[in-house]
N, C-alpha and C positions, 0 to 999 in steps of 0.2 A: 464389414460394411463394404459393399461393392462400390467402386468409383462411378458406376453407371446405374445405380439403383433408381428404379422408377417407382414413384408412389402416386397415389390418387388422393387429391385433397377433397375431403367431404363427400367422397363418392362420385365426384363429377369431373374435376380437372386433373389431367395427368401431367406430372413434371418429372424431368430427369435431373436429379440432384448432382450429377457429375458434369453438367453442362452449365455454361455461363447463362445468367448472372449468379448462379448458386455456387457456393464454395464451402469447403470444410471449415468449421469454426473450432471445434474441440470435442473431446470425448471424456466421459466419466465411467464409473463402474458399471452403470446400467444402460447408458445410451450414448449416441453420437449426435452432434448438433451440426446441421448445415444451415446456411443463411444466404439471403439475397433479397433485394427489392423490399427491404424493411420487414421481412418475414423470416422467422427461424423455424427449422424443422427438427423436431426431436424424434429420433428413430431409436427404438429400444434394440439392444443387441439380441436379446431373446424376447420375442413377442409374449412369451408366457410370463415374463417378469414385469410386463406392463401393468400399470395400475388399472383397475376395472374401468370399463367404458362408462359405467354408471357414475363413478366418481369424477371422471373427466367431464361428463355432462353437468354435474353439480358445480364443478369448479368454473365452468364456462359462465355461470350465472353471476360470478363476482364482477361488479361494475367498475371498480377502480381502474382508471387507465394506466396507472403505474404499478399495477399488480400483474406480473407476467404469468398469466394463466392460460390454459388451453383455449384456442380459438376455433379450430376445426380438426376433426379426426383425420388421420392419415391411414390409408389402406395400401397393402402390397398390390402392385399392379397385376401380378400374375395370380396370386392365390386369393386376393380379395379380402384378406383378414386384416384387422387393425394392427398397425405396427408403431403408432405414435400419434403425435399431434403437432399442429402449428402453434406458434406464439409470436409475440412481438420480438423483433430482432434489436438487440441493444449493442451499441458500439461506444467506445470511449467512456467506459465506466470504471469505477474503482470499488473494491469491496469495502464495506463500512469500517472494517478494522483499521484501515489505513488512517482514518480520521480520529482514531483513539490516541494517536501519537502527537506530541507537541511539535516535533520537527516537521511532520507532514503539514500540520496547520501553518507553521511558520513559512515553509517553502511555498505554500499556495495562498498566503496572505488571508487566512481564514480567521475572522474576528469572532469573539464570543457571541456577538449578535447574529452572525451568520450561522453559528452552531445552533443557537436558539431556534432560528427559522427552520433548520433541517430537522431538529428534534420535533418541532411542532408538526412538520409535514409527515414524519413517521407516525406521530400520534394520530393525526387525522386519517391517515391511510389505514392504520390498525382498527380504528373505530369503524371505518367504512366496511372493512372485511367482516367485523362482528355484525354490522347491520345486515350483511348479506348471508347471515346464519353460518359462517365458517369461522374456524380458529386457525391461527398461524401455527401454534404449538411450539415449533422449533425456531423461535425468533432470535437467532444468533447473528453475530456480526458478519458471517459469511453468506447469509441468506438475504442480505440487503446490499444493494449496489447504489452508488450515487453517480450522477452525471458529472461531466467535466466542469460544470459551473458550481457544483456542490450544493445545489439548492433543491434538487428533486430526487427523492429516494425511489428505488425500484425494488419491489418485493419479488424474490425468485424462489425456486424450489417449491412451487405450489403443490407438487406431488405429495409432499409430506403434510399438507394441511389436513385438518379435520373438517369434514363436510357433514351435512345433516344425516346422511346414511352411512358414512364410512369413518370409523375412528382412526385416530393417529396413535403412534406408539413411540416414535423416535424424538429425542430431545437432547441437546448438548447439556452436559451436567452443570456447566458454569452458569446457565441461565434457568435452571430448574428450581421451581418453588418448593422449598422443603416443607411447607405447611400443607401441601396437597398430597393425597395418597398416590403412590406410584401408579402411573398410567391414567391418572385422573386429570383431565384438562378442561378448563373453563375460561371464559373471558378474563377472569381475575388472574389465572396463571399466565396468560398472555401479557397482562399488564405488569406482572412481576418481572417477566423477561424484558419488557420494554424499559422498566426502571433500571435494570442492569446495564443495558446498552446506552441509555440516556446518561447515566452516571459516567460511563467511559467516554462518551462524547464531550460532556461538560468538563470533566476533571482529569482525563487521561489515565484513569485507573479503574479497575474493577472494584465494585463496592465492598468486596470482601478480601481485598489485598491490602498491601501496606504491612509494616512490621509490628507484630504483637508479641510480647514476651512469652506468651503461653502457647505459641504455635510456630511451627516451622514454615518457611516460605512456600514449601510444596503442599501445605495442608489447606488448600483452598476449600476442598469439599468439607473438611471438618469445621472450618470457619463458618461456612454456610449452614451446616447442620446446627451449630451452636449460636447462630445469629450474631456473630461478632464482626460488625461492619467497620468501615472507615470512620464512622461517626462516633465510635467509642473513644474516650479520652486516652486510653492506653496505646492506641494505634499511632505509629509514626509513619507519615507519608513520605515517599521519595521526593527528591527535588523537582522531578519532572511534572508533578501534579500542579494543576491550577488551584487557586484559592476557591473556597466555597462561594465567594461573592460573585463568581461568574454565572452561578446557577440562578435563574429567575426565582424570586422569593416563593411563589406558590409551588413551583416544582421542588425547590429545596425542602419545603415543609412536607410535601408529599413523600419525597424520597426518605426523609427521616422517619416518617410514619411507617413505611413498609420495611425499612431496613433496621430500625431500632425498636419500634413498638409492635412489629408484626401485624400491622393493620393491612387489610387488602381492600383496595378501592380503585375506581377509575380515576386517573389523574385529572386535575383541573387543567385548563389551558395555561400555558406559560404567560407571564406578565407581558403586556404589550406597551410598556411605558417608556419607550425610547431605547437608544443604544446602551449596551452594557459596557462599562469602562474596561478597556483592554488591560489585563494585568501585565506588569513588567516581566519580560522573559528572564531578566537578570536575577539570579539567586546568589546568595553568599557562598563562595567557594573557600574551603579551608583545607589545609594540609592535614595529614594524619601521621601516626608514628611510622607508617610504611611509605608514605608519599609526601614529597616536598612540592609545594605549589607556589608559583610566583606570577602575579599579574604583570603583563608587559605594557599594554596600552589599550585605549578604548577609541572607537570610531563613533559616527553620528547615529547609528541605528543597528539593529540586529544584523549580524554577518551571515550571509547566505551562501557564499562561495569564496574559496581561497585557492590560489595556485602560485607556483613559484617559477619564474623564468630568469635564467642568467643571474641567479643570486638575489633577485628582487621579488618580494611578496606582493601579490595583487589580491585585493579583497573586493567583494561586492556586498554592499549592505542593501537594506530595503530602499535606500534613497540614492546611493552614490557608488561609483567605482573609485578605488584607491590604489595608488602605487605606494606601498608602505603605509604611511599615515597621511599622505598627500591626496586630497580629493581631486580627481581629474575628469569625472563625467557625472552628471546629476540627473540623468533621464531614466534611471532604473524603474521608478514607479510607473512609467508608461507601458511597461511590458510584463508579461507573465513570468519570464525567467531570463536572467542575464548571466553570461560567463565571459571570461577574458582569455584571449589566446595571443601568443607572440607572433611577430613576423620573423622571418629568418635573420633579419638584421638587428634583432634585439628590441624593436618597438612592439606595440601591441595593438590588437583589434578587439572590439567589443561585439559579441554575438548576442542578439536579443530576440527571444521568441514572443510572438504576439498570440492573440486568442483566435486567429484565423488560419492557423497552420502554416505560418511563414516564419523563417528565421532571417533576421536582418543583420547585416554586418556594417559596423561603423568604425571610423578612426576616432581617436580621442577628441578631435575637434568637431565631432558630430557629422563628419562627411560620410554619406552613405556610399558604400563600395559594392553593394550587391545584396541579393537575397536568394534563398532557396526554399522550396516547399518541403515541409516535414512536420509531423505531429509531435515531435520532440527532438531533443538533442542531448549529447553528453560530451564532456571534455576529456580527452585522453591523448597522450603522445604529442602534446603541443598542437593539437588539432581539434576541430569541432566535428562530431560525427552526426549525420542525419540519415533518415531513410525515406525513400520515395520510389514508388513504382517497382518494387521488388529488388532494390539495390541498397546496400549500405555505402554511403558516401563519406569520404574524408575531405574536409575543407581545411586547407592550410593557407597561409598568407605570405605574400612575397612583396617586398618593396622594390620598385623599379623607378629609379629617379625620385621624383616627388610623388609618384603614384603608388598606392597600395592595391595589390591585385588579389582576388580570391582564386585559389586553385582547387577545383573540385574534381575528385577522382573516385570512381566506383571501386571499392576494395573487396566487396563480397556480395553475394546474392542472398536475399532474405525473402520470406513469404510476404506477399502483398497484404494478406489478411490476418496473419497470426504472429506477427513480429511485434514484440513489446520492448520499448527502450527502457533501460535502467542505467544508473550511473556506471559507466565503464563497459557496458555490454548490451547485447540484444538477446532476448529469450524468445524461442519459437516453439510452437506446438505443431509438429509436422506429422499429421495423421496419427496422433496419439504418442509420438515420440518427442521427448523434450531435447531440443538442441540449444547450445550456447554459441553465440557468435561474438568473438572478442578480438578487436583490432589491437594486437599486442606490440606493434611498432608501426611507424609511418610506412604506409604501402603494404603492410602485412596483416592478414587477418586469419583467425582460426575459427572454423565452424565444425562442431562435432556433436554427436549425440551423447547425452549423459544418461546412461541407462538407469542409474540409481534414482533419477528423478521421474522416470516413467510412472504414470499412475498418480502423480501428485499434482495438486493445483498450486502454481507458483504465485506467491503473494508479494514477495519483494526479493531484490537481488542487488548486489553491488560488487564491482571488481576493481581492485587496485593492484598495480604491478602484476604479479602472478598468482594472487590470492583472490578467490571468488567466494562470496558468502551468499547463500540462497535460503530464504525462509519459504517453506512450502507447507501445504495442508493436505491431510488425508484422513478421512473418516472423523472429521471434526477435531483432529489433533494437529498441533504445529510442530514442525521439525526444522532444525537448522543443519544445512549441508555446508561444510567448509571444504572447498576444493583448492588444492595446491597444484598448480601446473608446473611442468618442466619449463626451463627458460625459453625453449623454442615451441612450447605449447603442443608438443607431439604426444604427451602423456599427462596423466594427472593422478593424484591420490585424493581420497575423499574421507572425511570424518563426519559422522552423522550424530547429532544430538537430538534426543527425543523429548517431547513434552516441554518445549521451551517457553511457550507463551509467546504471543506476538508483540513485537516492539520494533522500533527503527533499528536498522543495521548501523553500527558505529564501530569502525576499526580503521587502522592504518598500518602501513608496512614500511619498515626502514630499508635503507639501501642494502643492508646485509641480509635481507630476507626475513628478519624477525617481525612477527605480526603481533599487534596489540589489539585485542578484541574485547569490547565491553559486552559480555555474554548475558548479563542481567544487571538489575539495579544494584545488586550486592556483590558482583563478581567481575573481576577483570582477568582475562586469559592472556598469557604471553607464550607464544609458541613459534617453533620453527621445525618443520617436519613433524615427526611423531612425538616430540618432546613438548609437553604442555605443562605450564606452571599456572596455578590459579591463586589470585589474591583477593581477599575479602574487603569490602567497604572501600571501594575506590572513591577518589574525591570528585568524581564527575558523574553525570547521568547520560542517558542515551541521546538527549537533546543537545549535548555539548560535543560537537563533532571534533574528533581527533584528526591531526595531520602530522606528518613527519617531515623533517628536513635535516640537514647536516648537523644542526645544533641540538637535535634531540626530538622529543615528542611534545606536541602542543595541543591545546584544544580551545574551542570558541565557546564562550558563555555569554549569550546575548550579544552585546556590542563590544565585548572585551576579548582579548587574546591572552591566554595563560600558557606558561611552560610548566611541565611537571616531570618529575623523575622519582624513581623508587629510591628510598633511603637504605643504604647498606647497613 
């Protein structure tokens, strides 16, 4: 794709996608996306691989404003042949799979009632697509995005839809209705797929997962073939699952009808009878023969953040900031996200992100000491990192007399349009090449391409010390990349795990470089370098975030802190 490609919109208006306000957004296997002024431009790498113009014209008839379908055809300015189409440009969205995890819901304060509203919106959108004589077919968790308020779904990848004149063929196996003949798609097969993703939104688990004595964890396909769902009494659900009571009654009855009794029908609307009680995040934690577990203390609400400065633990719950077990600030609920950072003199500052793209800094007595613009932040190296106007900024804090000052320094350059903040790092898509930007010490940052990630869609990432874990998707499969960087970040080694299934990233790194990673609900990995040890049935789930300190390894369960160790 040329940086100066000129295209003609609808055979009338010529634009140069290499000029402002247009910019590169991303690329996939078939096309590259540019965007600007609220419009996205999908340009196929090879015009011969473009879907038929007739299908594009049928997709244009879909009326739903949240269905990202073709709006106008694009033509090559020189040859005059079709090369793609325009569509609505989306920013600040998340793939639906992120909302399948309990930890993401907790981090973003998503109640069961909010999930009901989202499921309802997806249901209404799907019905509207059917009313327009089309089928989604591949209604998987990667083809639905949600906005930053988590109330509006956006249906993408409409190329794969079935229209009146053009049949579809591709579907992710985890949402495929086993009662339909291969390649046969109807509104009812769409509703089966809807039932799968609705279950994952409600309960944090696929309807054919969980532990069954007759099946291996990897045998999802066979479970679906045999119709052995989570509603069977022999199935044991992991701790991370919500109780069935969070599902509206009419939807729960419908899900049981399709996943137990093999009925196929259009779902009823969910109940509208008021808020659903929020289930307690706390679950009973018990030790095993291999792991010893000990509860240390509990705070006033779910713990969302933890850090240690000068031997003191700091916690942020949904309500308050704590030093140890002493509450010191109670304004957490006023902000989207809160973290804590030290001053160089051993005191601390509170960084709070609002819903308007601002990060506010406060002293413990609630004195405002400044703010910066950024769509997100992360804590690392005793600093708060933000991005704005093409720069990664390091915000540290200095006490001068009675005043606390914010010291903001640009430590690296990042893309203005394709930089995504994750805990401990920034991920960038630079013209199809994936770059990781990691501030590995105060005033020092490493930006480097990770060629192993090229061609993958990054779903989640996390970096602690010199270990970075990335969850990525390619051709509807999830992969885990575990990168171990040298101390000076000049080189790295990578280990790739295939077909991992999507879940939150939960790991911690000890001072000696030993990493403890919860790789699945049933497996804990302990590794350093190439040596990996695996342990079955750990006493925690992905929602119980681990952290390390000099005293060992700990984890958070709801509002409680636990210590755990392996029994020799």
